[in-house]
DRENBADREN-416693 format. One record per residue (C-alpha): residue in one letter; x, y, z. Coordinates in pm, whole numbers, padded with zeros to 5 digits, always signed. Example, Ala and Ser with C-alpha at 12.3 -4.5 7.8 and 13.67 -1.06 7.14 Angstrom:
2
a+01230-00450+00780/s+01367-00106+00714/
***
This chain:
448
m+00000+00000+00000/v+00135+00344-00092/n+00246+00534+00219/l+00308+00907+00184/n+00391+00964+00552/n+00718+01158+00592/i+00742+01195+00213/k+00835+01546+00102/h+00992+01480-00236/i+00865+01271-00528/y+01082+01180-00826/f+00924+01064-01154/l+01118+00844-01396/g+00959+00912-01734/i+00792+01233-01618/g+00712+01343-01974/g+00460+01063-02034/v+00098+01171-02043/g-00004+00960-01744/m+00310+01036-01546/s+00287+01410-01608/a-00068+01418-01470/l+00056+01260-01145/a+00351+01500-01129/r+00123+01798-01178/y-00115+01660-00912/f+00159+01631-00648/a+00306+01968-00740/s-00038+02119-00672/k-00032+01951-00330/e+00296+02132-00252/y+00527+01832-00271/e+00870+01900-00420/v+00856+01727-00757/a+01140+01639-00992/g+01194+01386-01268/y+01380+01253-01567/d+01275+01223-01928/r+01485+01174-02238/n+01292+01431-02442/q+01238+01799-02366/s+00879+01788-02483/e+00603+02046-02451/i+00469+01842-02159/c+00803+01869-01977/l+00829+02241-02044/s+00480+02293-01903/l+00578+02099-01589/e+00885+02317-01545/e+00650+02616-01543/v+00487+02476-01226/s+00825+02432-01054/c+00897+02070-01145/e+01272+02014-01175/i+01342+01800-01483/s+01664+01645-01612/y+01709+01519-01966/v+02037+01334-01899/d+02038+00986-01744/c+02319+01029-01493/l+02355+01062-01116/e+02503+01410-01154/s+02163+01532-01271/l+02006+01436-00936/s+01995+01720-00683/n+02088+01647-00321/s+01730+01689-00199/f+01633+01377-00396/k+01910+01151-00264/n+01764+01066+00076/p+01562+00740+00075/a+01393+00841+00401/n+01189+01126+00253/v+01195+01062-00125/l+00945+00847-00309/v+01013+00733-00666/v+00739+00678-00923/y+00835+00507-01248/t+00673+00395-01569/p+00726+00038-01698/a+00840+00199-02025/i+01169+00302-01857/p+01438+00058-01982/a+01598-00176-01730/d+01945-00033-01796/n+01842+00321-01698/i+02113+00453-01464/l+01878+00646-01237/l+01644+00347-01209/g+01937+00128-01105/y+02051+00386-00848/f+01712+00416-00680/k+01678+00038-00662/s+02026-00022-00522/e+01991+00251-00258/g+01664+00116-00122/f+01429+00399-00222/t+01056+00339-00190/m+00941+00285-00548/y+00597+00253-00705/k+00475+00208-01056/r+00260+00485-01196/a-00051+00267-01177/e+00002+00187-00809/m+00021+00558-00729/l-00290+00634-00934/g-00478+00357-00756/a-00378+00491-00417/i-00489+00846-00500/t-00830+00740-00630/k-00906+00447-00396/n-01111+00649-00148/t-01311+00833-00414/q-01607+00734-00631/c-01385+00600-00912/l-01523+00596-01267/a-01273+00398-01474/i-01266+00382-01855/a-01079+00089-02009/g-01031-00043-02361/t-00765-00084-02626/h-00923+00205-02821/g-01137+00502-02729/k-01064+00531-02359/t-00897+00875-02377/t-01185+01039-02562/i-01451+00865-02350/s-01285+00953-02019/s-01223+01314-02127/l-01582+01352-02245/l-01715+01195-01924/a-01507+01432-01710/y-01634+01724-01918/i-01998+01612-01885/l-01966+01587-01507/s-01790+01922-01464/d-02026+02091-01712/n-02317+01969-01501/s-02177+02113-01175/i-02005+01800-01046/d-01662+01926-00937/c-01479+01601-01014/s-01114+01514-01056/a-00979+01338-01366/f-00657+01168-01469/l-00659+01148-01849/g-00442+00989-02117/g-00456+01296-02340/f-00501+01671-02326/a-00869+01758-02327/s-00915+02081-02521/d-01180+02217-02282/f-00945+02176-01984/n-00622+02231-02182/s-00483+01964-01952/n-00465+01593-01879/l-00550+01661-01515/l-00857+01797-01343/i-00852+01854-00967/g-01195+01894-00812/s-01339+01935-00465/e-01585+01644-00472/p-01477+01283-00399/i-01542+01157-00752/t-01265+01074-00998/v-01262+00984-01367/v-00965+00763-01451/e-00833+00629-01777/a-00764+00263-01701/d-00460+00154-01903/e-00424-00215-01993/f-00050-00183-02068/d+00154-00385-01814/r-00181-00478-01651/s-00182-00131-01494/f-00562-00115-01460/l-00554-00398-01208/q-00409-00148-00958/l-00730+00057-00964/y-01040+00033-00743/p-01331+00115-00976/n-01683+00174-00849/w-01815+00211-01202/a-01624+00096-01509/l-01661+00083-01885/i-01477-00132-02140/s-01479+00002-02496/s-01275-00263-02679/m-01051-00562-02626/d-00868-00597-02958/a-00536-00779-02942/d-00253-00543-02844/h+00050-00531-02613/l+00127-00891-02704/d+00482-00830-02578/i+00318-00818-02232/y+00027-01061-02270/g+00159-01314-02519/t-00185-01395-02661/a-00516-01220-02721/a-00678-01468-02482/h-00451-01357-02197/l-00538-00995-02274/e-00909-01075-02249/q-00850-01256-01919/s-00688-00943-01782/f-00989-00735-01883/q-01216-00979-01699/l-00997-00946-01389/f-01041-00570-01420/a-01418-00616-01454/d-01420-00828-01139/k-01272-00537-00942/v-01583-00321-00987/k-01743-00264-00647/g-02050-00060-00556/g-02159+00018-00910/s-02173-00172-01237/l-01970-00255-01548/i-02074-00121-01888/a-01921-00275-02201/k-01949-00238-02574/e-02198-00490-02711/g-02032-00813-02821/l-01731-00807-02589/n-01656-01130-02406/v-01681-00987-02057/n-01941-01006-01780/a-02110-00665-01799/t-02435-00539-01649/y-02508-00290-01928/s-02408-00263-02294/y-02375+00013-02555/a-02339+00009-02932/l-02414+00177-03263/n-02737+00088-03440/s-02846-00182-03195/n-03193-00248-03062/k-03058-00496-02807/a-02796-00278-02637/d-02904-00075-02332/f-02755+00240-02488/s-02738+00288-02864/a-02706+00553-03134/l-02984+00516-03390/n-03073+00706-03706/i-02715+00834-03747/r-02668+01103-04011/v-02429+01384-04105/e-02578+01734-04121/n-02371+02049-04180/g-02048+01867-04104/a-02164+01722-03768/y-02303+01384-03664/h-02666+01378-03548/f-02831+01071-03395/d-03102+00950-03161/l-02973+00800-02837/k-03167+00510-02690/h-03129+00457-02315/p-03310+00234-02059/k-03590+00486-02000/g-03645+00626-02347/v-03480+00807-02637/c-03298+01140-02665/e-03370+01267-03015/n-03134+01462-03239/v-02821+01437-03024/v-02533+01627-03184/t-02160+01575-03150/g-01923+01814-03315/l-01642+01559-03300/p-01562+01418-03644/g-01567+01044-03709/i-01828+00773-03663/h-01613+00629-03382/n-01680+00946-03184/v-02053+00882-03204/e-01981+00551-03035/n-01757+00725-02781/a-02035+00973-02708/v-02279+00689-02640/a-02023+00532-02406/a-01970+00854-02209/f-02348+00910-02195/s-02396+00562-02049/m-02150+00628-01764/a-02290+00976-01692/y-02647+00840-01700/f-02588+00653-01373/q-02440+00956-01193/e-02778+01121-01129/l-02754+01375-01411/s-03042+01480-01635/t-03033+01336-01985/e-03086+01689-02119/g-02775+01809-01939/i-02566+01520-02068/v-02681+01576-02427/a-02600+01947-02408/s-02250+01870-02284/i-02189+01619-02563/a-02274+01891-02815/s-02034+02147-02662/f-01735+01916-02597/s-01430+02033-02793/g-01241+01704-02809/v-00894+01578-02721/k-00568+01686-02874/r-00430+01431-03124/r-00765+01250-03144/f-00888+01318-03501/e-00779+01677-03450/i-00843+01895-03754/h-00563+02152-03784/v-00623+02293-04132/k-00952+02323-04318/n-00959+02551-04621/k-01037+02527-04992/k-00701+02374-05082/h-00609+02159-04783/i-00757+01959-04498/y-00510+01833-04239/i-00601+01590-03958/d-00369+01453-03688/d-00454+01141-03488/y-00285+00921-03226/a-00392+00602-03410/h-00121+00337-03372/h-00316+00010-03392/p-00458-00134-03719/k-00818-00099-03594/e-00759+00264-03501/i-00602+00338-03840/e-00892+00167-04015/m-01143+00380-03821/a-00949+00704-03874/i-00930+00650-04250/r-01296+00548-04268/s-01396+00863-04079/a-01191+01084-04311/r-01348+00916-04615/d-01699+00963-04472/l-01644+01333-04413/y-01451+01409-04732/p-01546+01137-04984/n-01423+01317-05296/k-01074+01411-05181/e-00751+01220-05240/l-00620+01094-04905/t-00252+01097-04806/v-00157+00921-04483/v+00173+00975-04301/f+00225+00690-04054/q+00494+00623-03797/p+00479+00263-03669/h+00511+00242-03290/l+00717-00045-03141/f+00895-00320-03332/s+00692-00587-03152/r+00356-00431-03242/t+00466-00385-03605/r+00575-00750-03617/d+00259-00883-03453/f+00022-00687-03679/m+00227-00639-03996/n-00043-00771-04231/d-00320-00585-04047/f-00128-00257-04066/a-00075-00311-04439/e-00445-00379-04497/s-00558-00073-04300/l-00310+00162-04466/s-00390+00032-04814/a-00725+00212-04790/a-00541+00543-04843/d-00451+00683-05186/r-00094+00764-05081/v+00108+00635-04785/l+00424+00799-04649/l+00592+00579-04387/l+00841+00694-04126/d+01085+00458-03960/i+00955+00256-03665/y+00954+00446-03336/p+01128+00208-03091/a+01015+00358-02757/r+01135+00103-02500/e+01242-00165-02752/l+01551-00274-02942/p+01521-00350-03317/i+01384-00688-03424/s+01547-00850-03726/g+01334-00822-04040/v+01082-00583-03883/t+01114-00256-04072/s+00903+00010-04238/k+01036-00117-04570/e+00886-00460-04502/l+00554-00295-04416/a+00567-00085-04734/n+00616-00399-04942/k+00285-00534-04811/i+00081-00215-04867/t-00116-00249-05190/c-00176+00115-05284/i+00061+00217-05565/n+00174+00554-05426/k+00383+00469-05120/s+00727+00558-04989/i+00953+00559-04684/n+01052+00902-04565/s+01250+01083-04297/k+01108+01361-04083/s+01356+01599-04245/q+01162+01574-04575/f+00860+01739-04414/p+00667+01959-04459/e+00755+02020-04825/i+00680+01662-04930/i+00307+01710-04861/e+00264+02031-05061/n+00001+01909-05309/t-00213+01703-05069/e-00590+01762-05062/l-00665+01555-04752/l-00374+01474-04521/m-00355+01264-04205/t-00060+01210-03972/l-00102+00896-03761/g+00108+00744-03485/a+00196+00739-03115/g+00569+00811-03132/d+00734+01146-03197/i+00544+01209-03521/d+00371+01490-03332/v+00681+01709-03387/l+00567+01737-03751/v+00223+01875-03668/q+00304+02243-03625/p+00546+02265-03923/i+00289+02096-04150/k+00009+02315-04017/k+00204+02637-04081/y+00312+02518-04424/l-00040+02433-04540/q-00186+02754-04400/k+00042+02974-04611/
***
């Protein structure tokens, strides 16, 4: 059990991660002295430095200030993505520091609150952000720990006064099993993180273990998932407890009727692009429905929600160019992102820039990635982003390109951007690595 007695200093290994940075910001707001290490001086890290977090970008003991060298009053939080040969990680272990994984700390913070946990291999960031927005927009002063930056909060962290917390429940490294959900939702259980789970069956077993942890409330799951849920949601389903019916696009926005256990909300509007966001809206509605809110209030909040950064985020929209950036890094997510772009802009030629994330994921889903990407008119591949991994023999972007069936395809370096996309009508950048460094240069280039 996490014990914060006598703790004055907290050090975060991998402080620039979205989940880690939310925890760092939380403890900084509680007047702990916070420091950390990350290998990249990202915008997230720079924003943490603005709230007095001391961050080092060099993995060496010399970067550690004296106030963080005393095991008696320093607690270390680390992400499993930190490599085993990290020098600082080895130092903290050898010197007997109290160390917790990010998920353990998140579980401890939220254990004594009404915890609303959103899990799933896809969709959980948008659903959890929308749920937090619905609650706060309807005068529930909740807290939220999110896996992305919600545009309405301009943050991945919300600190409220009421004992209710929205949490994104991450399946990576079985992290969500450290949580204590009162209500939970599972959006998807597609095979992923097979470097951790080995098989899709083991991944599903872990989701069921997460479902079994729900106490005091109920589990909601997307219709068709192999998990013991009390309620279900779906698109175009008469059997699901919550469903979007009569879906149509009007004036660039999705409209639909939302069926719930006590009736139907007609003409619900979401300004978020993509059919997948209709499904996400139904999911968030279903969780909010059981928190004693009016259906009218929930529907109004769905209509005014601005979205999450890097989730089908439209950066440029003019007569010559449309540019969309998305975090999609799994074949199913890519398939949905491309489908959504085609639905909204059916007559435009689509160029996709994709950076594969992890050698193991690229290996495990090579054929699926190729099939999803082949739905584009033009594919520009970047080299695989390794994150925590070493290269795997034969697993390359070139091998992936060979399997993609669209004729116009190439492998490119980031240095070729933004000029290489000059004549694109409809452009998407997809990936979970450092492809986001291209977003602003591309945006400025296309806006000229």
